[in-house]
N, C-alpha and C positions, 0 to 999 in steps of 0.2 A: 135252792133259793126259789121262793114262791113269787107270785106276781107282784104282791105288795112290797116285798123287799126289792124287787127290780125297779119299781116305780120310785121307791125311796133313794136308790142309788142315782137314778137318772136325774131327779129333780135336785139332788144335792150337787151333782157335777155341773148342772145348768146354773144353779145359783152361784157357785164359785166362779164360773166363767163370766156371768153377768157382773158379778162384784169387781172382778179383775178389770173388765172393760171400763167400768164407771171410774175406777181409780186412775186408769191410764188416761182417760179423757180429762179428769180433773187436774192431773199432773201436766198435761199438755197445755191446758189453759193458763196455768200459773207460769209456765216457761215460755209462753207464746211471744211476749214482748222481747225476751232475751234471744230467742231464735231469730226473730226478724231484724235484729240489729245487724248492720253491715260491720264486717271486720275492717278495722283501720288499715291504711296502706302501710304504715310504719311497722305494724305488727306483722303483716304478711312478709315485708322485707326482712324483719329480724328472724323469722322462722326459716325462710329460705336460706339466709346467710349462715345459719347454724348447721346446714347440710353439709357434711364432709366432702371434699373434692376427691375425685378418683385420681390416684397418683399414677397408675400405670394400667393401660387397657390391653387386654390379651384377646386375641382372636385365634380360634382354632381353624387352620387352613387344611384342605384336602388337595393332594396332588392331582393335577389335570389328568395324568394317565389313569389314575385310579378311577376318576369319574367317567372317563371314556370307556374303561373296561367294564364298569358296572352298568352304564346306561346304553352305550352303543353296542358293545360286544356281548352284553348280557352275562358277563362272567362275574359272579358274586362270590366265588370261592375264597377270595382274599389271598390267593397265592400270587407270587410275583410273575410277571410275564416271562415266558421263555426266552433264553438267550437267542435262539434262532427263530426268526419269524416263520409262521405257518404258511406254507405255500398253498395257493389256492388249487382246488381240485378241478381239473379240466373235465368238461363233459365228454363222455365217450363218443368217439366218431361214429358217424351214422345215425345219431340220434335226432337229427334235423327232420323237418317235415318231409313226407314223402315226395320223391322227384316226380315231375310231370313226364309222362310218356308221350312221345309224338303220336303213337297210335290211338291215344285218347283225345288228341287235339284236332287231328284231321282225318279226312276219309279219302283215300286214294281211288279215284274213279277209272283211270287209264294210264298206261304206260306205252310210249312209242320209243322203242329201243333201236338205235341206229348202230348196227354192227361194224359198219365201215368207219364211222366216226362217232364213237361213244360220247364225246363231249357235246354232240348235237341232239342226244336223246332228250325226250320231253316227258313230263309227268303232268297229268290233270288231276286236281284234288279239290276238296272243299273243306272249309273250317267247320267244325262241330259247334264251337262256341258262338252263341248269339252275340257276345260282346265284341267280336272281331268285326269292326265296321271298316272295311276296305273295299274299294271299288273292284269287283270281280273281273276276270278277263273276258268271261262269256256271260250271256244273259241268264243262264241257269244257276248262277252263283258260284261256278267253278273257276279255278285259277290255273294258269299254265306257266310252268317254270322249268328251268334246265339246271344241269349240275353247276354248282357254285352260287346259285341264287339262294337268298335267304327268305325265310317266312316273314309275314307281315306283322305290323303292330308290336305288341309286347313279346311276340315270338321271334323278334329279329335276331336273336342270338342263335338261332337254329338254322343251320345251313345244310343244303342238299349236297352231300359229299360226293355221291355217285348214284347213277341210275343203271339198273340191271334189268334184264328180260322179265324177271319175276318179282322184284321188289325194289325199293328206294332206300339208300343208305343216308342217314342224317347224322350231322356232327354238331356237338355243343360247343360253340366258340367261347363261352364264358365259364366253362367248368373243365379245368385242366384235370386230366386223368380219367374223365368219364368216357366209357366205351361208346362208340357209335352205335345207332339203333337202326335196325332194318324193319321197314314197314311194307307189308304187301298189299296189293289192291283188294278192295272189298268185292266179294263175289256178286255179280249182276244177275238178277233174276229175270229171265226172259218171260216167264209166265206171268209175272206181275204187270208187265207193260205190253205184252203182245198176246194175241189170241191165235191158236192153231186151227186150221181147217183141213179137211181131207181133200184129196186130189179131185179136182173138178168142182168143188163146192164154192159157193160164194163167200167172199170175205166177210167177217163179222167184226164188230167193234167192241172194245172192252166196255165194261160198265161206266157210267158217266163219273163215278166216284174216282176213277183213275185219273181223269182230267184230260184236257186237250193239249197235246205236245205239238209245238210249232217250232219249226226249224227255218230260220231266216238268215240271209247274208248280212253282213255288217253294213253294206252300202244300200240296203233296201230302204224304200221311203218309210217315214214314221207312221205308226198306226194312230187312227183317230180314237178308236175304241181300245179298252184294255184287253190284253191277250194273256190267256192262261197258259204259261209255258211249262209248267209242271204242277202236280197236285197242290203244292204249297208256294208257287212262285208266280207272280204276276208282273207283266210289263204295262204299266199304266199309260193309257192312250191320252193323246193331247186334249181331245174333247172332253173326255171324263175328268182329267185333271183339272180343266177350266170350270167344269160344272161343279166339281167338289169345292173348288176354291171360291166360287161365286155364291153357291148355295148351301154352304156347309151347315149353317144353323137350321135351314129348313129340312135338310136331310136327316140330321139328328133329332128333329121333332116329329117328322111325318113318316120317315122310312124305318127307324129303329126305335125301340124303347130301352133305355139303359138305367142302371142304378149302381150305386157302389157296392162292391162285394165285401163281406166280412169273413175272415178265417173262422171256421167253426170251433177251433180250439182256443186261439188266442183272442178271438172277438175284435181283432183289429181289422181296419180296412186294408185289403191287399190287392185290389184290382177293380176293374170296371166290368160289370156284368151286362151281357146283352140279354135283355128279357124277351124281346120280339123283333122279328125282321120282316118287312114287307116282301112278299115273293115278287121276283122280277125287278127289284129296285136296284139302284146302283150299288147299294151296300151289299145286297145278295150276290150280285155279279162279281164282287171282289172278295168273296169267300167268307163273308160275315155269316155266322150261323147262331141260332138261337141257343142259349146256354153257354155261349163263349164267355170266358173271363180273361180280359186283357191284363196281363201281368206286367209286362215291360215293353218299352220300345227302344231298340237299339241298346239293350242293356239297362236303360233307365227305368226303374220301377215307377208305375203310375197306379193311384188309387182313386182317381176322380177324373171326370171329363175335363175339368179345368186344368189339371195337371198335364193331361195329354195335349191339350190345345196349346198351352203355353210352350211345351217342350218342342212340338213340331214347328210352331211359328219361329221360335228362337234359333232352330237348327235346319230350316227348310233349305238354305243355300249351302249347308255344309256336307250333307250326305246325298249320294246318288241311289243308295239302297236303304230301305227301311225294314228291319227285321222286328216283327211283332210276335212276342211269346204269348200263346194262348193256352188256357187251361180249360178242359171241358170233360166232365164226367170221369175224372181221375186220370185223364190223359193229357199230355202236354205236346203241343206242336208249335213250330215256328213258321210263320207265313212272311214271306219276302216280297215287298213291293219295289220295283225298279222305276225310277223316275222316267218320264217319257222322253224318248229321243227328240232332240232339237231338229228342226227343219233346216 
């Protein structure tokens, strides 16, 4: 078929469509008046009355058990339920979360064993968790207990069953059938805290990084200035506490420069970063170092200066010890501040 024949076919179809449209419009005009007429009410009633009534209505019902089996139990097989109900499968014993071990919760520092009266034996230990906020027996954060005593806080279900010369036996009062656990003291490194000199030589002090260790009687007068009792523990002095309370805003402005810290992976704020510390300032004397990121206070996460201030103000009369978790250059340390002794 050539081009002329194609054109002829197209024009023929177009002409037929146009003729049909004209005829439809003409017919519509002639029927316009009839289509616009309203149907009389009596005619509508007569038409509706001619509709036959339904003599019986049938509804197909489905048993509730079939619906429950298909939707709740996801059993679409169509088979009838078994005569004997299926017993639930019990989880294998021992599949619960791993039990906490006492050796992972505390660190035994010393044991005083009384051979004549074993019940009078004593153990000195320290909690490893920063969430344990309990007033310690001694200013270095350690606790003194005897046989029959229980641990503190959420560990109250753990009891000291017996104290031996080389270890301490703990009993779990809330877990029937669980064996008692023996925990030995942590080895003490003399070279970490003391320096050895030859006979006749003058004593030498350890590097300042080890800190100043102060031993005081409980009835000694309170200190005006803060005392560093171990590398990560401070007894806040009365005068220092008053200065921090009265000039906190000025200290935060002139002595340290801080900013919110973001986690490099999640990009979320996860602490308070110390950008700069003025040498010799009250902040520096309390162990604040450049690059420190404060993560939590007494187990409470903080991500801004405002959060830290509000938490400390709301709990200032609740705690006698404040444990600050600090991250710096991939290492985490916990610095403890004890409230000043009252006069």
